[in-house]
N, C-alpha and C positions, 0 to 999 in steps of 0.2 A: 702856645701851649704850655701848661701848666701842670706840673705834677703833684698830685695830693699825697700819696704814700708808695712805698716801694716794700713789698714784703721779700725778704731773701729766701726764705725756706717755706712756700706753700704747697701743699699737697690736695688742696680744695677745687683748684681751678685747671685741672688738667693732668694728664698722666706723669708719674715721676715726680720728683721733686724740683718745684718751678721758682723763678723769679717773676713775681707779679707786681706789674706796673699799674697803678690807679691814675688815670688822667682825670682832671677837672673838669667840669662843665658838662650838664645835660639839661635838655629840654623836653625828655619824654615825660618826667614826673610820673612814674608809675607808682600806685598807690601800694604802699607798703615796701618800698624800696629801703635796703639795708644800707645804702649809701648815700642817703639824703642830704647829708651835710656837704658832699662834694658837688651837688647840682651847680652850685655858682662857679662860673669861669675863672672867678677871682682867688678861689680857695687855692692853697698849696704855693709851690715855688716854681718860678720861672724856669723852664729847661735852659740848661746853658751847659758848658762844657763839663763843669765840676760834676753835675749830676750825671751826664754821660760816662765820665769815668767810674763814678761810684756803681752805676750800674754794671758797666764792663767788669768790674772788680767782683760783682755779685754773681755774676754768670760764668765768670772764669773758674769754675770748680768742677771737678770730675763729675761729682755727684748731682750736678744741676742738669736736668733733661732739657729744659728749654724756658723759654718766657712767655708770659701771658699778659695781654693788655685788656684792662677792664677801666671802668669809671663809676661815676661819669659815663660819657659816652664817646669811646675812641675815634669814632667817625663822624661826631660832629664837623659840620665844614670848618669849624674854626681850629679844630684840632688834627685836620687830616695832613695837612703839609709837615708838621712837627712828627706826627705817627710815621709819616711816609719815611722821613730822613732817619728817625731813630731805627726802624726796621731794616732799612737798607745798611745801615752801620752795624746791625746784630749779624744780619746775613752775610755780611762780608768779614766779619772778625770770627764768627761763631757759625760756621755753614752746617756743622752737625746737628745743631740745635734746633728743636722743634719751636714753632711761634704758633701760639693760639691768641684769638681776639674775641671779646664778647661785645655785640652789639644789640642794640635795642630794634634795631631796622632788620627786616627779613632779607635774606639773600636776594629773593625776587625784586624787593623795592629797592635795594643797593644796585643791582643789575640794571634795571629798566629807568628807575626815577632819579638815581644819582650818577651812575658812572659816566654817563653822557656829558655831565656837565660840570664835574669837580676834576681838575686835572690831576690831583694826587691820588686819586682814589684807585686806579688801576694798578698802580705801583704797589700799593697796599694789599690789594686783594690777590695779587699775583706772587706775593711773597708771603702769604700766612698759610699756613698748613690747615689750621682747624680754625672754623667760624661757629662758635655758638650763638644763634640769631635769634631774634624776637624780644618783644618786650616782656618784663616780669609782669604775670597775672595773678594777683595773689589768691583769685577764685580757683586758680588751677596749680595752686601750690602742692608740691609733693616732696616732702623732705627725704624721700627714699631713692630720688633720681638722682643718676650720676652726673655730676659736673654741670648742672643746671638746676634752675630752683621752681620753673613751673612747666606743666606738660605741653605748652605750646612751643616750646623752645627747641631747636634741634641743633645736633652736634655733628657740622658738616665737614666732610674732606673736602676741602676747597679745591685742590689739584684735580683730583676725580671728578668733581661736580663741572669744572670748567671744561674737561676734556670730554665729558660724556654728554654736556649740555642738558643735564638733569641734577637733581637733587642727590648726592651720595652721602649718605651718613659714614662717619667714622666706622670702619669695621669693628673696632674692639668694643662698642657700644651695645649692651645687651638688652638695654630696656627702652630702645626704639619704638617698640609696640605700644608703648603708654602715651605717644604723641598725639595731641589734640589740635586740629587744623581750625584756624579762627577765620571767621567771615572777613573780618577787618584786621589788617595786620598793623595798621597805624592809623592813629586817631586824625581827624580831620584838621585839629588844631596843629599837630606837629607836621603834617603834610603840607600845610599852608606855610610854615615857617621855613620847609625846604625849599619851597617853590620860590618863596621870596629871596633865599639865599641864592637859589639859581640864577635869578634874574640880576642880582646885584653882581654876582660873577662876570656878568657880561656887559656891564655899564662903563 
C-alpha cells in the first residue's frame, strides 16, 4: 500500500477536525473524480514505520476527533492488508477516536461480493465507525450535501448496520432524504476486475 497524501487538519470529510489519509490506487475511474492523479497504485510513498509514526503524531492531538481514509480506493484488494493493519494500530493507540472510510463500493457489494473472499476485509469493516459508500456520480453532484459528493452516496453507521442487518444512516446526517438509489451500483468492468481478484486469491 502506498500513501498519496496525509491532511493533518481536515474538516470536509467527517465530523470534527480529522486526520485524513489518502491511499493510492483506484480502478473505479469515476468521471469527474477530484483525485484522478492518485488512481495509479504507484503514486505516493510506500507505507512504512516512519509514515505510521507521522500519522500517530498527527492524531495525538486533543482537538483531533478521528481519522478518515480516502483515496484512491481504500478497499481495493491491493490496499486491504495495509488498511487493516493501520486501522488496528489506530484502534489500539487511540480507542476514543472515530474512524471514517470512503469507498466507491456500496455496503451491499462489500458484504456479498467481497467480504467472503478477501481475508482482511472483515477486520476493516468491524473497526470502522462510518462508511461513506458508492461511486462518485457526476450527474448526481450536489455541493450542498454533507460529507459526500453525489446523491447516490450514503453515510452509514457501520456498527448499527451490522447489528441490525440493514443499512442505518449515521444519525447526525440530516440530508439523507436527498439520497438517490441507483439500479447499478458498480460497472460491469469493475465487477469483472474484482471477480478476477477473488479468483487469484485462491490460486
